DRENDO-1510 file (C-alpha; in Angstrom, 1 decimal, always signed):
<recs>
REC; n; res; u; v; w
REC; 1; UNK; +7.0; -50.7; -65.8 .
REC; 2; UNK; +9.5; -48.6; -63.9 .
REC; 3; UNK; +8.2; -45.2; -63.0 .
REC; 4; UNK; +9.9; -42.5; -65.2 .
REC; 5; UNK; +11.1; -39.3; -63.6 .
REC; 6; UNK; +8.3; -36.7; -63.7 .
REC; 7; UNK; +8.8; -33.2; -65.3 .
REC; 8; UNK; +8.9; -31.9; -61.7 .
REC; 9; UNK; +11.8; -34.2; -60.8 .
REC; 10; UNK; +13.7; -33.1; -63.9 .
REC; 11; UNK; +13.2; -29.5; -63.2 .
REC; 12; UNK; +14.1; -30.0; -59.6 .
REC; 13; UNK; +17.2; -32.0; -60.5 .
REC; 14; UNK; +18.4; -29.4; -62.9 .
REC; 15; UNK; +17.9; -26.7; -60.4 .
REC; 16; UNK; +19.8; -28.7; -57.7 .
REC; 17; UNK; +22.7; -29.4; -60.1 .
REC; 18; UNK; +23.1; -25.6; -60.6 .
REC; 19; UNK; +22.8; -24.7; -56.9 .
REC; 20; UNK; +25.1; -27.3; -55.4 .
REC; 21; UNK; +28.3; -25.6; -54.4 .
REC; 22; UNK; +30.0; -24.2; -51.4 .
REC; 23; UNK; +32.7; -22.1; -49.8 .
REC; 24; UNK; +35.4; -22.8; -47.3 .
REC; 25; UNK; +34.4; -20.3; -44.6 .
REC; 26; UNK; +32.3; -21.2; -41.6 .
REC; 27; UNK; +29.0; -19.4; -40.9 .
REC; 28; UNK; +30.2; -18.2; -37.6 .
REC; 29; UNK; +28.2; -15.0; -37.4 .
REC; 30; UNK; +26.9; -13.8; -34.1 .
REC; 31; UNK; +26.1; -17.3; -32.8 .
REC; 32; UNK; +29.1; -19.3; -34.0 .
REC; 33; UNK; +28.6; -22.8; -35.2 .
REC; 34; UNK; +32.3; -23.9; -35.5 .
REC; 35; UNK; +32.7; -27.4; -34.2 .
REC; 36; UNK; +29.1; -28.3; -34.8 .
REC; 37; UNK; +28.3; -32.0; -35.2 .
REC; 38; UNK; +28.0; -33.6; -38.7 .
REC; 39; UNK; +25.1; -32.2; -40.6 .
REC; 40; UNK; +24.7; -35.5; -42.5 .
REC; 41; UNK; +21.7; -37.9; -42.0 .
REC; 42; UNK; +21.7; -39.8; -38.7 .
REC; 43; UNK; +21.0; -43.5; -39.3 .
REC; 44; UNK; +18.5; -43.4; -36.4 .
REC; 45; UNK; +16.6; -40.4; -38.0 .
REC; 46; UNK; +13.0; -40.8; -38.9 .
REC; 47; UNK; +13.5; -40.4; -42.7 .
REC; 48; UNK; +16.3; -43.0; -42.7 .
REC; 49; UNK; +14.2; -45.6; -40.8 .
REC; 50; UNK; +10.8; -44.8; -42.2 .
REC; 51; UNK; +10.7; -42.5; -45.3 .
REC; 52; UNK; +7.3; -41.1; -44.4 .
REC; 53; UNK; +6.2; -37.4; -44.2 .
REC; 54; UNK; +3.3; -36.0; -42.3 .
REC; 55; UNK; +1.5; -33.6; -44.7 .
REC; 56; UNK; -0.9; -30.8; -43.9 .
REC; 57; UNK; -2.1; -29.0; -47.1 .
REC; 58; UNK; -4.5; -26.4; -48.4 .
REC; 59; UNK; -4.1; -27.7; -51.9 .
REC; 60; UNK; -7.0; -29.5; -53.7 .
REC; 61; UNK; -6.4; -33.2; -54.0 .
REC; 62; UNK; -5.6; -34.2; -57.6 .
REC; 63; UNK; -7.9; -36.4; -59.7 .
REC; 64; UNK; -7.8; -39.4; -59.8 .
REC; 65; UNK; -7.3; -39.5; -56.1 .
REC; 66; UNK; -4.1; -41.0; -54.7 .
REC; 67; UNK; -2.2; -40.7; -58.0 .
REC; 68; UNK; +0.5; -38.3; -59.0 .
REC; 69; UNK; +0.7; -35.4; -58.7 .
REC; 70; UNK; -1.4; -36.2; -55.6 .
REC; 71; UNK; -2.2; -32.6; -54.8 .
REC; 72; UNK; -2.6; -29.8; -57.4 .
REC; 73; UNK; -2.1; -26.1; -57.6 .
REC; 74; UNK; -5.7; -25.3; -56.9 .
REC; 75; UNK; -7.0; -24.1; -53.5 .
REC; 76; UNK; -8.9; -26.7; -51.6 .
REC; 77; UNK; -11.9; -26.3; -49.3 .
REC; 78; UNK; -9.8; -26.4; -46.1 .
REC; 79; UNK; -7.0; -28.2; -44.4 .
REC; 80; UNK; -6.2; -31.8; -45.5 .
REC; 81; UNK; -4.0; -34.3; -43.7 .
REC; 82; UNK; -2.1; -37.1; -45.5 .
REC; 83; UNK; +0.9; -39.4; -45.1 .
REC; 84; UNK; +3.4; -39.2; -48.0 .
REC; 85; UNK; +5.5; -42.3; -48.7 .
REC; 86; UNK; +8.8; -41.4; -50.2 .
REC; 87; UNK; +11.6; -43.1; -52.1 .
REC; 88; UNK; +15.1; -42.2; -50.9 .
REC; 89; UNK; +17.8; -41.1; -53.2 .
REC; 90; UNK; +20.0; -43.8; -54.7 .
REC; 91; UNK; +23.2; -44.8; -52.9 .
REC; 92; UNK; +26.5; -46.2; -54.1 .
REC; 93; UNK; +29.1; -45.2; -56.7 .
REC; 94; UNK; +26.5; -44.1; -59.3 .
REC; 95; UNK; +24.3; -42.3; -56.8 .
REC; 96; UNK; +25.3; -38.8; -57.8 .
REC; 97; UNK; +24.6; -39.2; -61.4 .
REC; 98; UNK; +21.4; -41.2; -60.7 .
REC; 99; UNK; +20.1; -38.5; -58.3 .
REC; 100; UNK; +20.7; -35.7; -60.8 .
REC; 101; UNK; +18.6; -37.6; -63.3 .
REC; 102; UNK; +15.8; -38.7; -60.9 .
REC; 103; UNK; +15.7; -35.6; -58.6 .
REC; 104; UNK; +16.7; -37.4; -55.4 .
REC; 105; UNK; +13.8; -38.0; -53.0 .
REC; 106; UNK; +10.5; -38.8; -54.7 .
REC; 107; UNK; +6.9; -39.2; -53.6 .
REC; 108; UNK; +5.9; -42.9; -54.1 .
REC; 109; UNK; +2.3; -42.4; -52.9 .
REC; 110; UNK; +0.0; -41.0; -50.2 .
REC; 111; UNK; -2.1; -42.7; -47.5 .
REC; 112; UNK; -4.6; -41.8; -44.8 .
REC; 113; UNK; -6.0; -38.7; -46.6 .
REC; 114; UNK; -8.3; -36.9; -44.1 .
REC; 115; UNK; -10.1; -33.7; -44.7 .
REC; 116; UNK; -12.3; -33.6; -41.6 .
REC; 117; UNK; -10.4; -32.6; -38.4 .
REC; 118; UNK; -7.1; -32.7; -40.4 .
REC; 119; UNK; -5.2; -30.7; -37.8 .
REC; 120; UNK; -6.2; -33.3; -35.1 .
REC; 121; UNK; -5.1; -36.1; -37.4 .
REC; 122; UNK; -1.7; -34.5; -37.9 .
REC; 123; UNK; -1.3; -34.1; -34.1 .
REC; 124; UNK; -2.3; -37.7; -33.4 .
REC; 125; UNK; +0.2; -38.9; -36.0 .
REC; 126; UNK; +3.0; -36.9; -34.3 .
REC; 127; UNK; +2.0; -37.8; -30.7 .
REC; 128; UNK; +5.0; -38.0; -28.4 .
REC; 129; UNK; +7.5; -36.6; -30.9 .
REC; 130; UNK; +9.0; -33.2; -31.8 .
REC; 131; UNK; +7.8; -32.0; -35.2 .
REC; 132; UNK; +10.0; -30.5; -38.0 .
REC; 133; UNK; +7.5; -28.5; -40.1 .
REC; 134; UNK; +8.7; -27.4; -43.4 .
REC; 135; UNK; +6.9; -24.5; -45.2 .
REC; 136; UNK; +7.9; -24.2; -48.8 .
REC; 137; UNK; +8.3; -21.2; -51.0 .
REC; 138; UNK; +7.2; -19.9; -54.4 .
REC; 139; UNK; +7.1; -22.0; -57.5 .
REC; 140; UNK; +6.8; -25.4; -55.8 .
REC; 141; UNK; +4.6; -28.4; -56.6 .
REC; 142; UNK; +3.4; -30.8; -53.9 .
REC; 143; UNK; +6.0; -33.3; -55.1 .
REC; 144; UNK; +8.9; -30.9; -55.2 .
REC; 145; UNK; +8.0; -29.5; -51.7 .
REC; 146; UNK; +7.7; -33.0; -50.3 .
REC; 147; UNK; +11.1; -33.9; -51.7 .
REC; 148; UNK; +12.6; -30.8; -50.1 .
REC; 149; UNK; +11.0; -31.5; -46.7 .
REC; 150; UNK; +12.5; -35.1; -46.9 .
REC; 151; UNK; +15.9; -33.8; -48.0 .
REC; 152; UNK; +15.9; -31.3; -45.1 .
REC; 153; UNK; +14.9; -33.8; -42.4 .
REC; 154; UNK; +17.3; -36.4; -43.6 .
REC; 155; UNK; +20.1; -33.9; -44.1 .
REC; 156; UNK; +20.0; -32.7; -40.5 .
REC; 157; UNK; +19.3; -36.1; -39.0 .
REC; 158; UNK; +16.0; -35.1; -37.5 .
REC; 159; UNK; +14.8; -37.8; -35.1 .
REC; 160; UNK; +11.2; -36.6; -34.6 .
REC; 161; UNK; +8.2; -36.5; -36.9 .
REC; 162; UNK; +9.1; -34.8; -40.3 .
REC; 163; UNK; +6.2; -32.7; -41.6 .
REC; 164; UNK; +5.3; -30.5; -44.5 .
REC; 165; UNK; +2.8; -27.7; -44.7 .
REC; 166; UNK; +2.1; -27.2; -48.4 .
REC; 167; UNK; +0.0; -24.4; -49.8 .
REC; 168; UNK; -1.4; -23.9; -53.4 .
REC; 169; UNK; +1.6; -22.7; -55.3 .
REC; 170; UNK; +1.0; -22.9; -59.0 .
REC; 171; UNK; +4.5; -24.1; -59.6 .
REC; 172; UNK; +5.2; -21.7; -62.5 .
REC; 173; UNK; +7.7; -18.9; -63.0 .
REC; 174; UNK; +5.1; -16.3; -63.9 .
REC; 175; UNK; +2.7; -17.2; -61.1 .
REC; 176; UNK; +4.3; -15.0; -58.4 .
REC; 177; UNK; +1.2; -13.0; -57.6 .
REC; 178; UNK; -1.1; -16.1; -57.4 .
REC; 179; UNK; +1.5; -17.8; -55.2 .
REC; 180; UNK; +1.8; -14.9; -52.8 .
REC; 181; UNK; -2.0; -14.6; -52.4 .
REC; 182; UNK; -2.4; -18.3; -52.0 .
REC; 183; UNK; +0.2; -18.3; -49.3 .
REC; 184; UNK; -1.6; -15.5; -47.4 .
REC; 185; UNK; -4.9; -17.3; -47.9 .
REC; 186; UNK; -3.4; -20.3; -46.1 .
REC; 187; UNK; -2.7; -18.5; -42.9 .
REC; 188; UNK; -5.8; -19.6; -41.0 .
REC; 189; UNK; -5.1; -23.2; -41.9 .
REC; 190; UNK; -1.5; -23.0; -40.7 .
REC; 191; UNK; -2.6; -21.3; -37.5 .
REC; 192; UNK; -5.1; -24.0; -36.9 .
REC; 193; UNK; -2.4; -26.7; -37.3 .
REC; 194; UNK; +0.1; -24.9; -35.1 .
REC; 195; UNK; -2.5; -24.2; -32.4 .
REC; 196; UNK; -3.7; -27.8; -32.4 .
REC; 197; UNK; -0.1; -29.0; -32.1 .
REC; 198; UNK; +0.6; -26.6; -29.3 .
REC; 199; UNK; -2.5; -27.9; -27.4 .
REC; 200; UNK; -1.6; -31.5; -28.0 .
REC; 201; UNK; -0.7; -33.4; -24.8 .
REC; 202; UNK; +2.4; -35.0; -26.4 .
REC; 203; UNK; +4.8; -32.4; -25.0 .
REC; 204; UNK; +6.8; -32.3; -28.2 .
REC; 205; UNK; +8.0; -29.1; -29.7 .
REC; 206; UNK; +7.3; -27.7; -33.2 .
REC; 207; UNK; +10.4; -26.6; -35.1 .
REC; 208; UNK; +9.6; -24.5; -38.2 .
REC; 209; UNK; +11.8; -24.1; -41.3 .
REC; 210; UNK; +10.3; -21.8; -43.9 .
REC; 211; UNK; +11.8; -21.0; -47.2 .
REC; 212; UNK; +11.5; -17.9; -49.4 .
REC; 213; UNK; +7.8; -16.9; -49.8 .
REC; 214; UNK; +6.9; -19.5; -47.2 .
REC; 215; UNK; +8.7; -17.3; -44.6 .
REC; 216; UNK; +6.1; -14.7; -45.1 .
REC; 217; UNK; +3.3; -17.2; -44.4 .
REC; 218; UNK; +5.2; -18.6; -41.4 .
REC; 219; UNK; +5.9; -15.2; -39.9 .
REC; 220; UNK; +2.4; -13.9; -40.3 .
REC; 221; UNK; +0.9; -17.1; -38.9 .
REC; 222; UNK; +3.2; -16.8; -35.8 .
REC; 223; UNK; +1.9; -13.3; -35.2 .
REC; 224; UNK; -1.6; -14.8; -35.3 .
REC; 225; UNK; -0.6; -17.6; -33.0 .
REC; 226; UNK; +0.8; -15.2; -30.5 .
REC; 227; UNK; -2.6; -13.5; -30.4 .
REC; 228; UNK; -4.8; -16.6; -30.3 .
REC; 229; UNK; -2.7; -18.9; -28.2 .
REC; 230; UNK; -0.6; -16.6; -26.1 .
REC; 231; UNK; +2.5; -17.6; -24.1 .
REC; 232; UNK; +1.3; -21.2; -23.7 .
REC; 233; UNK; +1.1; -21.8; -27.4 .
REC; 234; UNK; +4.3; -20.0; -28.2 .
REC; 235; UNK; +6.1; -22.1; -25.5 .
REC; 236; UNK; +5.6; -25.2; -27.7 .
REC; 237; UNK; +7.3; -23.5; -30.7 .
REC; 238; UNK; +11.0; -24.4; -30.9 .
REC; 239; UNK; +13.3; -23.2; -33.5 .
REC; 240; UNK; +12.1; -20.9; -36.3 .
REC; 241; UNK; +14.4; -20.8; -39.2 .
REC; 242; UNK; +13.6; -18.5; -42.1 .
REC; 243; UNK; +15.8; -19.4; -45.1 .
REC; 244; UNK; +16.2; -16.7; -47.8 .
REC; 245; UNK; +12.9; -15.0; -46.6 .
REC; 246; UNK; +11.2; -13.3; -49.5 .
REC; 247; UNK; +9.6; -10.8; -47.2 .
REC; 248; UNK; +9.4; -7.0; -47.6 .
REC; 249; UNK; +12.0; -5.8; -45.0 .
REC; 250; UNK; +9.6; -3.3; -43.5 .
REC; 251; UNK; +6.9; -5.9; -43.2 .
REC; 252; UNK; +9.4; -8.3; -41.7 .
REC; 253; UNK; +10.4; -5.7; -39.0 .
REC; 254; UNK; +6.8; -5.0; -38.2 .
REC; 255; UNK; +6.0; -8.7; -37.7 .
REC; 256; UNK; +9.1; -9.3; -35.6 .
REC; 257; UNK; +8.3; -6.3; -33.4 .
REC; 258; UNK; +4.8; -7.7; -32.8 .
REC; 259; UNK; +6.3; -11.1; -31.8 .
REC; 260; UNK; +8.3; -9.3; -29.1 .
REC; 261; UNK; +9.9; -11.9; -26.7 .
REC; 262; UNK; +9.6; -14.6; -29.4 .
REC; 263; UNK; +12.1; -12.8; -31.7 .
REC; 264; UNK; +15.3; -14.5; -30.3 .
REC; 265; UNK; +14.0; -17.9; -31.4 .
REC; 266; UNK; +14.1; -16.8; -35.0 .
REC; 267; UNK; +17.2; -17.5; -37.2 .
REC; 268; UNK; +17.4; -15.8; -40.6 .
REC; 269; UNK; +19.6; -17.2; -43.3 .
REC; 270; UNK; +20.6; -14.4; -45.6 .
REC; 271; UNK; +22.7; -14.0; -48.7 .
REC; 272; UNK; +23.7; -10.9; -50.7 .
REC; 273; UNK; +24.2; -13.2; -53.7 .
REC; 274; UNK; +20.7; -14.6; -53.8 .
REC; 275; UNK; +19.6; -13.9; -57.4 .
REC; 276; UNK; +16.0; -15.0; -56.8 .
REC; 277; UNK; +15.6; -12.4; -54.1 .
REC; 278; UNK; +17.2; -9.8; -56.4 .
REC; 279; UNK; +14.4; -10.5; -58.9 .
REC; 280; UNK; +11.8; -10.4; -56.2 .
REC; 281; UNK; +13.1; -7.0; -55.1 .
REC; 282; UNK; +12.6; -5.7; -58.6 .
REC; 283; UNK; +9.1; -7.0; -58.7 .
REC; 284; UNK; +8.4; -5.3; -55.4 .
REC; 285; UNK; +9.5; -1.9; -56.7 .
REC; 286; UNK; +13.0; -2.0; -55.2 .
REC; 287; UNK; +12.0; -2.7; -51.6 .
REC; 288; UNK; +14.7; -4.9; -50.0 .
REC; 289; UNK; +13.8; -8.5; -49.1 .
REC; 290; UNK; +14.6; -9.7; -45.6 .
REC; 291; UNK; +16.7; -12.5; -47.0 .
REC; 292; UNK; +19.1; -10.0; -48.6 .
REC; 293; UNK; +18.9; -7.2; -46.0 .
REC; 294; UNK; +21.9; -5.8; -44.1 .
REC; 295; UNK; +22.9; -7.9; -41.2 .
REC; 296; UNK; +22.9; -5.0; -38.7 .
REC; 297; UNK; +19.3; -4.1; -39.4 .
REC; 298; UNK; +18.2; -7.7; -38.8 .
REC; 299; UNK; +20.2; -8.2; -35.6 .
REC; 300; UNK; +18.8; -4.9; -34.2 .
REC; 301; UNK; +15.4; -6.6; -34.3 .
REC; 302; UNK; +16.6; -9.3; -32.0 .
REC; 303; UNK; +16.7; -12.2; -34.4 .
REC; 304; UNK; +19.7; -14.4; -35.1 .
REC; 305; UNK; +21.4; -14.0; -38.5 .
REC; 306; UNK; +23.5; -16.5; -40.5 .
REC; 307; UNK; +25.1; -14.9; -43.6 .
REC; 308; UNK; +25.5; -17.5; -46.4 .
REC; 309; UNK; +26.9; -15.0; -48.9 .
REC; 310; UNK; +30.2; -16.8; -49.1 .
REC; 311; UNK; +28.5; -20.0; -50.1 .
REC; 312; UNK; +27.1; -21.2; -53.4 .
REC; 313; UNK; +28.4; -20.8; -56.9 .
REC; 314; UNK; +25.1; -21.6; -58.7 .
REC; 315; UNK; +22.8; -19.5; -60.8 .
REC; 316; UNK; +20.2; -18.7; -58.0 .
REC; 317; UNK; +21.9; -19.5; -54.7 .
REC; 318; UNK; +18.4; -19.5; -53.2 .
REC; 319; UNK; +18.1; -22.9; -51.4 .
REC; 320; UNK; +21.6; -23.2; -49.9 .
REC; 321; UNK; +20.0; -24.5; -46.7 .
REC; 322; UNK; +19.3; -27.7; -48.7 .
REC; 323; UNK; +22.3; -27.9; -51.0 .
REC; 324; UNK; +25.2; -26.7; -48.8 .
REC; 325; UNK; +26.3; -28.7; -45.7 .
REC; 326; UNK; +27.6; -25.7; -43.8 .
REC; 327; UNK; +24.4; -23.7; -44.3 .
REC; 328; UNK; +22.3; -26.8; -43.4 .
REC; 329; UNK; +24.3; -27.0; -40.2 .
REC; 330; UNK; +22.7; -23.6; -39.2 .
REC; 331; UNK; +19.3; -25.3; -39.2 .
REC; 332; UNK; +20.6; -28.2; -37.2 .
REC; 333; UNK; +22.2; -26.0; -34.6 .
REC; 334; UNK; +19.1; -23.8; -34.3 .
REC; 335; UNK; +17.0; -26.9; -33.4 .
REC; 336; UNK; +19.6; -28.2; -31.0 .
REC; 337; UNK; +19.5; -24.8; -29.1 .
REC; 338; UNK; +15.7; -24.9; -29.0 .
REC; 339; UNK; +15.7; -28.3; -27.3 .
</recs>
């Protein structure tokens, strides 16, 4: 029997249908990207040749093991490694309609689940390659986060090892507090993974793309990595792209100041029309979020800024780095610079 689209896929597809849209202006900003290469998938890219994702997670494995949803919203006992096999989106004349129904990329199964020395297992799997590590945001299931990671890697034509760090998001609209605390609880595990990758003899670089609440997790972990691994570890970190960061602007500034010389490697994608961040700001008592902050304040911190306010005509405009080609090109160019 053919596998029916899960509720996660339906929700994800509906959200993507609302968010897809664009503008005609280039995201030039302070680091112009006019004339950049095509942001579309490179036929030589890893996801095109082998639709497999390296996964590091602090989620508890679902029961029965190895079956959907594969990993649940509960917190696990530590870091777990797995390989996720994915099914690519449909192609052809009916692809657009089909992908709206199915949700595009889908997780077909997981292999090689390892809980002991999971960070080492991840590093061995990526040996000799650059890593694109995606850190998802609030209200994401394992399956929706994996689909986003695959969509990102394929969309920018990444030719290294596509990876996902997924933390125990409950996947619900009213679970903001649980998600935020689960993200912060996962800092030690993400630091362990980054430090292990930095110490790997492969020579590859680790490029980090974090979205929304995942940006807080990534930023705080980079602060920890700077302290535990020093210059040697940070030298292995390539591009750091924070897309629509749901981070208190004062906390963001404090973290960037602590990173010091590492700040220029950070690119922040902002939008004044991001309705998800507007809602988050209300929850936070009116404190501005970094993803909707004034450009001047961010650039004064030494980070790069790409303003996506002119793009997107959807309801939320919160994941334009996935749905809009021009915004996605920002990620592509950041990684190219870091090489």
